[in-house]
C-alpha positions as CSV (number, residue, x, y, z in Angstrom):
1,M,18.2,27.3,-1.4
2,K,17.3,28.2,2.2
3,K,17.6,32.0,2.1
4,R,16.2,32.0,-1.6
5,E,13.0,29.7,-0.6
6,L,12.8,32.0,2.5
7,R,12.6,35.0,1.1
8,R,10.4,34.1,-1.7
9,I,7.9,33.1,0.8
10,F,8.3,36.4,3.5
11,A,9.2,38.6,0.4
12,S,5.6,39.7,0.0
13,F,5.9,41.5,3.4
14,L,9.9,42.9,3.4
15,V,5.1,4.4,1.4
16,A,7.2,3.2,2.6
17,S,5.8,-0.7,0.2
18,V,5.4,-3.4,1.8
19,A,7.8,-6.4,0.9
20,L,6.7,-9.9,1.2
21,T,8.8,-12.3,1.9
22,A,8.3,-15.9,0.8
23,C,8.5,-18.7,3.7
24,S,10.1,-21.6,3.0
25,S,8.1,-24.9,4.7
26,G,11.0,-27.3,4.8
27,G,10.5,-30.8,3.0
28,N,7.1,-29.9,1.9
29,E,8.3,-27.2,-0.5
30,A,10.4,-29.4,-2.0
31,E,7.6,-32.4,-2.9
32,K,5.2,-30.0,-5.0
33,P,5.9,-30.0,-8.8
34,E,8.0,-27.2,-10.1
35,E,5.4,-25.7,-12.5
36,N,3.1,-25.1,-8.9
37,K,6.2,-23.3,-7.4
38,Q,6.7,-20.8,-10.3
39,E,2.7,-20.2,-10.4
40,E,3.0,-19.7,-6.7
41,K,6.1,-17.7,-6.9
42,A,4.4,-15.9,-9.8
43,A,1.6,-15.0,-7.6
44,E,3.2,-14.3,-4.7
45,D,5.1,-11.6,-7.2
46,Q,2.2,-10.4,-8.7
47,E,0.5,-9.3,-5.1
48,E,3.7,-7.9,-3.9
49,T,3.6,-5.7,-6.9
50,K,-0.3,-5.0,-6.1
51,E,0.4,-4.0,-2.5
52,E,3.3,-2.1,-3.4
53,A,1.2,-0.3,-6.0
54,T,-1.7,0.2,-3.6
55,E,0.7,1.9,-1.1
56,E,2.4,4.3,-3.8
57,N,-0.8,5.6,-5.5
58,A,-2.9,5.6,-2.3
59,A,-3.1,9.3,-2.5
60,A,-4.3,9.0,-6.1
61,E,-7.2,6.3,-5.5
62,Q,-8.5,8.3,-2.4
63,T,-8.7,11.5,-4.0
64,S,-10.6,9.4,-6.9
65,V,-12.7,8.4,-4.6
66,V,-13.5,11.4,-2.9
67,G,-14.3,12.7,-6.6
68,E,-17.2,10.0,-7.2
69,M,-18.4,11.1,-3.9
70,K,-18.7,14.3,-4.2
71,A,-20.1,14.1,-8.0
72,E,-23.1,12.2,-6.6
73,L,-23.2,14.8,-3.4
74,D,-23.2,17.8,-5.5
75,K,-26.6,16.8,-6.6
76,A,-27.7,18.4,-3.6
77,T,-26.8,22.0,-4.9
78,E,-29.5,21.4,-7.5
79,N,-32.0,20.0,-5.4
80,Q,-31.6,16.4,-7.1
81,E,-32.1,13.3,-5.4
82,V,-28.5,12.2,-4.0
83,D,-28.1,8.1,-3.7
84,W,-27.0,8.0,-0.2
85,D,-26.1,4.2,-0.2
86,L,-23.5,4.8,-3.2
87,V,-21.9,7.5,-1.7
88,I,-21.8,5.6,1.6
89,E,-20.9,2.4,-0.4
90,K,-18.0,4.2,-1.7
91,Y,-16.6,6.0,1.3
92,Q,-16.3,2.6,3.3
93,S,-15.1,0.5,0.4
94,G,-12.5,3.3,-0.7
95,L,-11.8,5.3,2.3
96,Q,-12.8,4.8,5.7
97,N,-9.8,2.5,6.6
98,A,-7.7,4.9,5.7
99,V,-9.2,7.8,8.0
100,N,-10.0,5.3,10.7
101,E,-6.3,5.0,10.9
102,V,-5.5,8.6,11.0
103,N,-8.6,9.9,13.2
104,G,-11.2,7.9,14.0
105,E,-13.5,11.3,15.1
106,F,-13.2,12.2,11.4
107,D,-15.0,8.6,10.5
108,G,-17.4,9.5,13.0
109,T,-18.7,12.8,11.6
110,I,-18.6,11.5,8.0
111,M,-20.7,8.5,8.8
112,A,-23.0,10.6,10.8
113,A,-23.3,13.1,8.3
114,L,-23.9,10.7,5.8
115,E,-26.9,8.7,7.4
116,A,-28.4,11.9,8.4
117,G,-28.6,13.0,5.0
118,K,-29.8,9.7,3.8
119,S,-32.7,9.4,6.5
120,G,-33.4,13.0,5.8
121,D,-32.6,14.5,9.3
122,M,-29.8,16.4,8.3
123,D,-30.2,19.1,5.1
124,A,-28.9,17.5,2.3
125,N,-26.4,20.3,1.4
126,I,-25.4,20.8,5.4
127,A,-24.4,16.8,5.0
128,R,-22.4,17.5,2.0
129,Q,-20.5,20.2,3.2
130,L,-19.8,18.3,6.6
131,V,-18.7,15.2,4.8
132,D,-16.4,17.3,2.3
133,K,-14.8,19.4,4.5
134,T,-14.3,16.7,7.2
135,V,-12.5,14.6,4.4
136,Q,-10.3,17.7,3.3
137,S,-9.1,17.7,7.2
138,Y,-8.4,13.9,6.8
139,F,-6.1,14.9,4.1
140,Y,-4.5,17.5,5.9
141,Q,-3.5,15.3,8.7
142,K,-2.6,12.2,5.9
143,Q,0.0,14.7,4.4
144,K,1.5,15.2,8.1
145,S,2.0,11.9,8.3
146,L,3.3,11.2,4.8
147,H,5.9,13.8,6.0
148,K,6.9,12.3,8.8
149,E,7.2,8.9,7.0
150,A,9.3,10.7,4.1
151,A,11.6,12.3,6.7
152,E,12.1,9.3,8.1
153,L,12.8,7.4,5.2
154,L,15.3,9.7,4.2
155,A,17.3,9.6,7.4
156,E,17.2,5.6,6.9
157,G,19.2,6.3,3.4
158,N,16.2,4.9,1.8
159,Q,15.5,7.7,-0.7
160,E,13.6,5.9,-3.3
161,E,11.0,5.0,-0.8
162,A,11.1,8.7,0.6
163,E,10.6,9.7,-2.9
164,K,6.9,7.5,-3.2
165,A,5.9,8.9,0.0
166,F,6.7,12.7,-1.3
167,E,4.8,11.7,-4.5
168,Q,1.8,11.6,-2.5
169,I,2.0,14.6,-0.9
170,K,2.6,16.3,-4.0
171,H,-0.7,14.3,-5.5
172,L,-2.0,16.0,-2.4
173,A,-1.0,19.3,-2.8
174,E,-2.2,19.5,-6.7
175,N,-5.8,18.0,-5.8
176,V,-6.4,19.5,-2.5
177,F,-4.5,21.7,-1.2
178,I,-3.4,24.2,-3.6
179,P,-7.3,24.2,-5.0
180,T,-8.3,25.1,-1.5
181,A,-5.6,27.7,-0.7
182,E,-6.6,28.9,-4.2
183,K,-10.1,30.3,-3.0
184,R,-8.6,31.8,0.1
185,D,-6.1,33.9,-2.0
186,N,-9.1,34.9,-4.4
187,Y,-11.1,36.1,-0.8
188,Y,-8.7,37.5,0.7
189,E,-6.7,39.4,-2.8
190,L,-3.3,37.6,-1.9
191,S,-1.3,37.1,-5.4
192,G,2.0,36.7,-6.4
193,E,4.5,36.1,-3.0
194,A,1.8,36.9,-1.0
195,S,-0.1,34.1,-2.3
196,I,-0.8,31.0,-0.3
197,A,-1.0,28.4,-3.2
198,E,2.1,30.1,-4.4
199,N,3.7,29.3,-0.8
200,I,2.8,25.7,-1.2
201,S,4.5,25.3,-4.3
202,A,7.7,26.5,-2.8
203,G,7.8,24.5,0.2
204,L,6.9,21.8,-2.0
205,E,9.9,23.0,-4.3
206,A,12.5,23.2,-1.6
207,Q,11.5,19.7,-0.3
208,E,11.9,18.3,-3.4
209,E,15.5,19.9,-4.0
210,A,16.7,18.8,-0.2
211,L,15.2,15.2,-1.0
212,S,16.6,14.8,-4.3
213,S,20.3,15.7,-3.2
214,G,19.5,13.0,0.2
215,N,19.7,16.0,2.6
216,A,17.3,14.5,5.5
217,D,17.9,17.4,8.0
218,D,16.9,20.1,5.3
219,F,13.9,18.1,4.4
220,N,12.8,18.4,7.6
221,V,13.3,21.9,7.9
222,Y,11.4,22.8,5.0
223,I,8.3,20.4,6.0
224,Q,7.7,23.2,7.9
225,L,7.3,25.7,4.7
226,T,4.4,23.5,3.3
227,D,2.8,22.2,6.0
228,K,2.1,25.4,7.9
229,S,1.0,26.9,4.4
230,V,-1.6,24.7,3.7
231,Y,-2.5,25.4,7.5
232,K,-2.9,28.5,7.0
233,S,-5.1,28.0,4.1
234,Y,-7.3,26.3,6.7
235,Y,-7.1,29.0,9.6
236,L,-8.4,31.3,6.9
237,A,-11.1,29.3,5.3
238,S,-12.9,28.6,8.7
239,A,-12.2,32.5,9.9
240,S,-13.3,33.7,6.3
241,Y,-16.8,31.9,6.9
242,A,-17.3,33.6,10.0
243,E,-17.1,37.1,7.9
244,K,-19.4,35.6,5.4
245,I,-21.8,34.2,7.8
246,E,-21.9,37.6,9.7
247,A,-22.6,39.5,6.4
248,A,-25.5,37.0,5.2
249,V,-27.3,37.3,8.6
250,K,-26.8,41.5,7.5
251,E,-28.6,40.6,4.0
252,G,-31.3,38.6,5.9
253,K,-30.4,34.9,4.1
254,E,-32.0,32.1,5.6
255,E,-30.6,29.8,8.2
256,A,-30.3,26.8,6.6
257,E,-27.6,28.8,4.1
258,L,-25.9,30.2,7.5
259,K,-25.7,26.6,8.8
260,I,-24.2,25.1,5.4
261,M,-21.5,28.1,5.9
262,Q,-20.9,26.9,9.5
263,A,-20.7,23.7,8.5
264,E,-18.0,24.2,6.4
265,A,-16.2,26.2,9.2
266,W,-16.3,23.5,11.6
267,G,-14.8,20.9,9.2
268,F,-12.0,23.2,8.0
269,Y,-11.3,24.0,11.9
270,Q,-10.8,20.2,12.6
271,A,-7.5,20.1,10.7
272,I,-6.2,22.3,12.9
273,K,-7.9,22.2,16.1
274,G,-5.9,19.9,18.1
275,S,-2.4,22.1,16.9
276,L,-4.4,24.8,18.0
277,S,-5.1,23.9,21.5
278,G,-1.2,23.5,21.8
279,G,-1.1,27.5,21.7
280,D,-4.3,28.4,24.2
281,E,-6.8,25.8,24.8
282,E,-9.4,27.5,25.8
283,A,-9.6,29.6,22.7
284,A,-9.3,26.8,20.6
285,N,-12.1,24.7,22.5
286,K,-14.2,28.2,22.0
287,L,-13.6,28.2,18.2
288,N,-14.9,24.5,18.1
289,E,-18.2,25.7,20.2
290,L,-19.0,28.4,18.1
291,F,-18.2,26.2,14.8
292,S,-20.5,23.4,16.1
293,L,-23.9,23.1,14.6
294,D,-25.7,21.9,17.8
295,A,-23.9,24.1,19.9
296,T,-23.9,27.7,18.3
297,E,-26.7,29.2,16.5
298,P,-24.8,30.6,13.4
299,A,-26.7,34.0,13.7
300,S,-24.6,34.6,16.3
301,I,-21.1,34.1,15.3
302,K,-19.3,37.5,14.7
303,A,-16.1,37.8,13.0
304,D,-14.4,39.8,15.5
305,E,-14.6,37.3,18.2
306,V,-13.5,34.4,15.8
307,N,-10.6,36.7,14.8
308,N,-9.8,37.8,18.4
309,L,-10.0,33.5,19.3
310,F,-7.7,32.8,16.4
311,N,-5.1,35.6,17.1
312,K,-4.8,34.1,20.9
313,A,-4.1,30.6,20.1
314,I,-1.8,31.4,17.2
315,V,0.1,34.0,19.0
316,G,0.4,31.4,21.8
317,K,2.1,29.0,19.1
318,I,4.6,31.1,18.3
319,K,5.4,32.1,21.9
320,S,5.8,28.4,22.2
321,Y,8.6,28.6,19.6
322,H,10.6,31.3,20.7
323,E,10.6,29.4,24.2
324,K,12.1,26.0,22.7
325,V,14.8,27.4,20.1
326,P,16.9,28.5,22.5
327,T,16.6,25.4,24.9
328,S,17.5,23.5,21.6
329,L,20.4,25.8,20.4
330,D,21.7,25.7,24.3
331,E,21.3,21.7,23.6
332,E,23.3,22.3,20.3
333,K,20.1,20.7,18.3
334,M,20.4,22.6,15.2
335,V,18.1,21.2,12.9
336,D,15.3,20.9,15.9
337,A,16.5,24.9,16.4
338,K,15.8,25.6,13.0
339,T,12.4,23.4,12.3
340,Q,11.2,25.5,15.5
341,A,12.3,29.0,13.9
342,L,10.9,28.3,10.7
343,E,7.8,27.0,12.3
344,G,7.1,30.0,14.4
345,N,7.6,32.1,12.0
346,M,5.5,30.4,9.2
347,F,2.9,30.8,12.3
348,L,3.8,34.5,12.4
349,K,3.1,34.9,8.7
350,A,-0.2,33.2,9.3
351,L,-1.5,36.3,10.9
352,Q,0.5,38.6,8.3
353,I,-3.7,40.2,7.5
354,Q,-4.3,40.6,11.3
355,L,-0.9,42.2,11.7
356,N,-1.5,44.2,8.9
357,G,-4.9,45.5,10.4
358,K,-3.4,46.0,13.6
359,L,0.0,47.6,13.3
360,G,0.1,49.2,9.7
361,E,2.0,47.6,6.8
362,D,5.2,49.2,7.8
363,K,5.1,47.7,11.0
364,A,4.1,44.5,10.0
365,Q,7.0,44.5,7.4
366,E,9.6,45.3,10.2
367,A,8.0,42.2,12.2
368,F,8.4,40.0,9.1
369,T,12.0,41.0,8.5
370,H,12.9,40.3,12.3
371,A,11.5,37.1,11.3
372,E,13.9,36.5,8.6
373,E,16.9,37.5,10.9
374,W,15.8,35.4,13.6
375,F,15.6,32.1,11.2
376,N,19.5,33.3,9.9
377,A,20.7,34.1,13.1
378,V,19.7,30.6,14.7
379,S,20.9,28.6,11.7
380,E,24.0,30.4,12.3
381,G,23.8,29.3,16.4
382,N,24.0,33.3,17.2
383,K,22.1,33.3,20.5
384,E,22.4,36.9,21.4
385,E,21.2,38.3,17.9
386,A,18.7,35.4,18.2
387,K,17.3,36.8,21.0
388,T,17.2,40.5,19.9
389,H,15.0,39.3,17.4
390,S,13.1,37.3,19.3
391,D,12.2,40.0,21.6
392,A,11.3,42.2,18.8
393,I,8.9,39.6,17.1
394,I,6.9,38.8,20.3
395,E,6.7,42.4,21.2
396,S,4.5,42.8,18.2
397,V,2.8,40.1,18.2
398,D,1.6,40.6,21.8
399,Q,-0.1,43.6,19.8
400,L,-2.6,41.5,18.8
401,L,-3.7,40.4,22.2
402,Q,-4.3,44.1,23.2
């Protein structure tokens, strides 16, 4: 499975449920009539079942709420009046607490956009996109926490609960991540094994096989296949809007249309902003500034600048993993080493379009071949061979910064 799934992805360029425990209350319990005890026990069982179902179906319930919100917000695209109070009520009752648990800033953005849309202080379609794309950023962060939960449960031997958490990830992939990835595939003309949507599916398949066999180590490693494929989709979404904005300026499009696209870019970017800061904080902050409606006029956004900033931050991420892997190998932490190597390779894959453009497809192909061989050498604990391939990869990505 390891090499097959890696080859499938690189070939194109070669809940826990809450258990309620009834507490005895000493002598008073014995004094209650038996029928009352049975009724209370039935109520407790029903509440426990309800809480378990809520945990198991949280992703489905949340995507359903988002669908209802979107149906109302989409009226703005037809110049129809939006019932903002209805959308706010649905958000606050069905999603707000969950969003706050993951990232309070996301909630602040969503509520500010809804209130501004309601008051008319913000164009309805700009508010709609801020809400929609910030919710998508929430779902990206949510799947990361679900992955962590599933991995921990599997490591503890609690496979049933791990499978429940993984089912939520699959639901989010089917209803949020893959549809978003398909839009990026269409825009960048990525198909077959180069398709981001296909890569997400391949990652989930590899994870599910590891999960089914109870292999916690492989499951942990393969998280990177899924997570970083979704990451690539969000990164390319933000980058593509920079291109669209620049083209729209040349076509003489109205500023309102430009700001809608800018809002979309900003919303997608929130999912990965923190991670990119780990690669190059200055570049990550500059990207956030460029996409921010209150900081940058959309007409001044240039695709080349955006791409260069993304290159700088993502290359920084790649290099950080090439620094971590030798240390993990020295300490004989093989799962960590493989995870870090695969994560570095997935960031490399995120730059496929940029590498093809800068190096040419043949040279880019060589870099990805080195990436596959690097992972294999790391998996086998071959430090010398791993260093040879690592050096070649770094030499390739450095050219993106020249």
